[in-house]
C-alpha positions as a printed Julia matrix, in Angstrom:
306×3 Matrix{Float64}:
 123.96  -20.67  71.3
 125.05  -19.97  74.86
 122.76  -22.66  76.33
 124.07  -25.3   73.95
 127.71  -24.38  74.61
 127.26  -24.45  78.38
 125.64  -27.87  78.23
 128.39  -29.14  75.93
 130.96  -28.3   78.6
 129.01  -30.27  81.21
 129.03  -33.43  79.09
 132.11  -35.63  79.16
 133.77  -36.86  75.98
 132.44  -40.35  76.68
 128.91  -38.98  77.04
 129.13  -37.19  73.7
 130.57  -40.24  71.93
 127.89  -42.47  73.45
 125.09  -40.21  72.17
 126.61  -39.99  68.69
 127.27  -43.73  68.45
 123.74  -44.55  69.55
 122.27  -42.17  66.97
 124.2   -43.92  64.21
 122.17  -47.02  65.11
 118.95  -44.93  65.28
 118.86  -45.3   69.06
 118.25  -42.36  71.38
 119.37  -42.32  75.0
 115.79  -41.82  76.24
 114.51  -44.81  74.26
 112.62  -42.87  71.6
 112.73  -43.44  67.88
 114.27  -40.68  65.71
 110.9   -39.14  64.76
 109.12  -39.74  68.05
 107.98  -36.81  70.19
 108.21  -36.74  73.95
 105.02  -36.79  76.0
 103.23  -33.45  76.1
 101.31  -32.32  79.18
  99.16  -29.17  79.11
  97.78  -27.63  82.29
  96.01  -24.36  83.01
  95.83  -21.99  85.94
  92.57  -20.86  87.49
  92.86  -17.49  85.77
  92.15  -17.14  82.05
  95.17  -16.96  79.78
  97.6   -18.98  81.9
  99.12  -22.3   80.79
 101.93  -24.64  81.76
 103.37  -27.1   79.26
 105.67  -30.0   80.0
 107.57  -31.65  77.14
 109.64  -34.43  78.65
 111.82  -32.66  81.24
 111.14  -29.23  79.72
 108.59  -27.04  81.47
 107.36  -23.69  80.17
 104.67  -21.31  81.4
 102.7   -18.96  79.18
 100.73  -15.96  80.44
  98.59  -13.69  78.26
  97.46  -10.21  79.3
  95.99   -7.24  77.45
  95.5    -3.51  77.86
  93.94   -0.71  75.86
  96.47    1.44  74.0
  96.61    3.82  71.07
  97.25    1.98  67.78
 100.09    2.6   65.35
  99.39    5.42  62.92
  99.84    3.2   59.87
  97.5     0.56  61.34
  94.71    2.49  63.06
  92.28   -0.46  63.0
  94.59   -3.23  64.18
  95.46   -4.36  67.67
  98.94   -5.4   68.78
 100.58   -8.71  69.64
 103.93   -8.91  71.42
 105.98  -11.72  72.97
 108.41  -11.52  75.88
 110.6   -14.31  77.22
 112.15  -14.84  80.62
 115.0   -17.31  81.13
 115.55  -17.95  84.83
 118.82  -19.43  86.18
 116.57  -21.8   88.13
 115.67  -23.46  84.84
 119.26  -23.8   83.64
 122.52  -22.59  85.24
 123.65  -21.29  81.86
 120.83  -18.73  81.84
 121.82  -15.37  83.27
 119.33  -12.91  84.77
 118.94   -9.47  83.28
 119.33   -8.75  79.61
 117.87  -11.47  77.32
 120.52  -13.67  75.73
 120.75  -14.92  72.16
 118.6   -17.96  72.84
 115.83  -15.91  74.49
 115.73  -13.44  71.6
 115.65  -16.19  68.98
 112.93  -18.13  70.79
 110.71  -15.05  70.94
 111.28  -14.27  67.27
 110.4   -17.8   66.13
 107.1   -17.79  68.02
 106.36  -14.22  66.92
 106.98  -15.03  63.25
 104.74  -18.08  63.37
 101.86  -16.1   64.87
 102.29  -12.76  63.12
 103.23  -13.71  59.56
 100.53  -16.36  59.34
  98.02  -13.9   60.86
  96.85  -16.6   63.26
  95.38  -14.0   65.61
  92.8   -11.62  64.15
  94.28   -8.27  65.16
  91.48   -6.29  63.52
  89.03   -7.79  66.04
  91.11   -6.12  68.77
  90.13   -2.65  67.57
  87.67   -0.82  69.82
  87.79    2.72  68.39
  89.78    3.2   65.19
  92.81    5.4   65.65
  92.24    5.77  69.4
  91.83    2.51  71.31
  92.9    -1.04  70.48
  93.82   -4.03  72.62
  97.54   -4.76  72.95
  97.93   -8.48  73.7
 101.09   -9.51  75.5
 102.41  -13.09  75.76
 104.96  -13.74  78.5
 106.96  -16.96  78.2
 108.64  -18.2   81.39
 111.17  -21.05  81.14
 110.81  -23.21  84.27
 113.0   -26.23  83.36
 115.27  -26.66  80.36
 115.18  -30.25  79.2
 115.77  -29.37  75.56
 113.67  -28.09  72.64
 112.47  -24.95  74.37
 111.02  -23.52  71.16
 108.37  -26.21  70.67
 107.34  -26.23  74.33
 107.16  -22.43  74.5
 105.13  -22.3   71.29
 102.56  -24.75  72.68
 102.38  -22.79  75.94
 101.77  -19.54  74.04
  98.99  -21.07  71.92
  97.29  -22.71  74.89
  97.36  -19.43  76.83
  95.98  -17.49  73.84
  93.07  -19.9   73.43
  92.04  -19.61  77.08
  92.51  -15.85  77.39
  89.45  -13.6   77.52
  89.45   -9.84  77.26
  86.81   -7.57  78.8
  83.95   -6.58  76.55
  83.83   -2.92  75.58
  81.17   -0.57  74.28
  81.03    3.02  73.08
  78.98    5.62  74.91
  78.82    9.28  75.77
  77.19   12.12  73.91
  79.62   11.89  71.02
  79.83    8.07  71.06
  83.58    8.29  71.61
  83.7     7.1   75.21
  85.01    3.56  75.61
  83.43    1.66  78.48
  85.16   -1.48  79.73
  82.62   -3.81  81.31
  83.62   -5.89  84.33
  83.24   -9.68  84.0
  80.36   -9.53  86.5
  78.39   -7.4   84.04
  79.29   -8.94  80.7
  81.07  -12.16  79.89
  84.65  -11.52  78.67
  85.36  -12.35  75.03
  87.88  -14.91  73.73
  90.41  -13.92  71.1
  89.75  -14.75  67.47
  92.39  -17.34  66.53
  92.09  -18.57  62.94
  94.53  -21.47  63.17
  97.33  -22.84  65.35
 100.9   -22.49  63.99
 102.79  -25.42  65.54
 106.59  -25.23  65.82
 108.38  -28.54  65.18
 112.17  -28.63  65.75
 114.57  -31.05  64.06
 118.18  -31.77  65.05
 120.94  -32.63  62.58
 123.91  -34.84  63.45
 127.03  -36.08  61.67
 127.05  -33.37  59.0
 123.27  -33.45  58.5
 123.27  -37.21  57.68
 121.24  -38.05  60.81
 117.9   -36.36  61.42
 115.71  -36.52  64.52
 112.77  -34.66  66.01
 112.36  -32.96  69.4
 116.02  -33.04  70.6
 116.7   -33.3   74.33
 119.09  -31.06  76.26
 121.97  -33.53  75.88
 121.25  -34.1   72.19
 121.32  -30.35  71.6
 124.83  -30.25  73.05
 126.22  -32.57  70.36
 124.06  -31.8   67.32
 125.59  -30.0   64.34
 122.54  -27.89  63.51
 118.79  -27.59  63.81
 115.76  -26.37  61.93
 112.37  -25.29  63.25
 109.42  -25.51  60.87
 106.17  -23.84  61.91
 103.13  -25.34  60.18
  99.44  -25.73  60.95
  97.2   -28.77  60.81
  96.3   -27.97  57.18
  99.93  -28.2   56.11
 100.35  -24.47  55.54
 103.94  -23.32  56.11
 103.96  -20.41  58.56
 107.73  -20.02  59.12
 111.06  -21.84  58.83
 114.11  -21.11  60.97
 117.49  -22.76  60.33
 120.12  -22.38  63.03
 123.72  -23.6   62.96
 125.42  -26.16  60.75
 125.76  -26.33  56.99
 123.08  -25.95  54.37
 120.25  -28.5   54.29
 119.4   -30.25  50.99
 115.97  -29.67  49.51
 114.94  -33.32  49.93
 115.68  -33.09  53.68
 113.64  -29.89  53.99
 110.71  -31.56  52.24
 111.04  -34.56  54.55
 110.98  -32.25  57.58
 107.88  -30.45  56.3
 106.03  -33.73  55.79
 106.93  -34.92  59.28
 106.08  -31.53  60.78
 102.62  -31.5   59.18
 101.83  -34.9   60.65
 103.06  -33.89  64.11
 101.26  -30.53  63.92
  97.91  -32.24  63.36
  98.27  -34.42  66.47
  99.59  -31.56  68.64
  96.78  -29.27  67.46
  94.23  -31.87  68.52
  95.9   -32.24  71.91
  95.86  -28.46  72.48
  92.2   -28.15  71.47
  91.18  -31.1   73.66
  92.98  -29.56  76.65
  91.37  -26.16  76.03
  87.92  -27.71  75.67
  88.37  -29.53  79.0
  89.46  -26.26  80.62
  86.48  -24.37  79.25
  84.12  -27.07  80.53
  85.69  -26.91  83.98
  85.57  -23.1   83.88
  81.86  -23.13  83.11
  81.16  -25.57  85.93
  82.98  -23.55  88.58
  81.71  -20.2   87.4
  79.67  -18.45  90.08
  76.9   -16.18  88.93
  77.15  -12.76  90.52
  74.65   -9.96  90.54
  75.72   -6.78  88.72
  77.12   -4.15  91.06
  78.48   -1.59  88.62
  77.91   -0.28  85.13
  81.46   -0.29  83.79
  84.61    1.78  83.73
  85.02    4.87  81.58
  88.46    4.64  79.93
  88.82    8.4   79.44
  88.03    9.1   83.11
  90.49    6.41  84.18
  93.26    7.95  82.05
  92.62   11.44  83.43
  93.08   10.29  87.02
């Protein structure tokens, strides 16, 4: 990984040896135990579908938007879900602007697999008019600070943004009942997405030929680790995805140990996300200002013909 290699060059030989020696004694340079997670902070913007997650020194922003599009021919009754990542050089000097690097592509794929293959988001509920109009939901992940374990932080940011996003309510009208009318939020309350469960990504780092295992590696630990594995599970223990990157093969007993640890961590992280979302929704309801209707909606077909 280009980010890991760049960070490895910044560390001195003494720094690397110190980290490895400490890990042999089950001591981490930030004082955590091997299976201890860093503190997670979840904040939201004033607009729906915007979140900022801080995991230790790692900061990631998630933004969810949606627009009406024509569905795929083989899935005329299903909406779309796509993920885009942006790695700014401000977050890490090793990140280059322009074309997404290997790390950016892999991060997007891990989050996409966890959401899509587990069918966490009900895409059929995004259908407005079969074969003609569905909602295409887009998740933009912005890396603000790279303090290590970007995957887990980005995954939490994406889930938090999805849970607070609301799409406009639509109805069908016209003489033939084929006109889609998008109602402004002043007329009808926007609708939240249907999310069945939360696939939580938990990343493990392997050191000394996979003999040392730890959770939530920092930026410096990533520079010296031999390999890593990200397991995506939900609070019920269902396995949504597994991604192994770098290093040699992992024994079955180690994989089972990782899954058990991941399930436990996923339950606590799920609760933290839901508590943060509930607090946001309460605050949103309190600051909501009731407005009198001033319009009757927007005709999608007229808007497209303009």
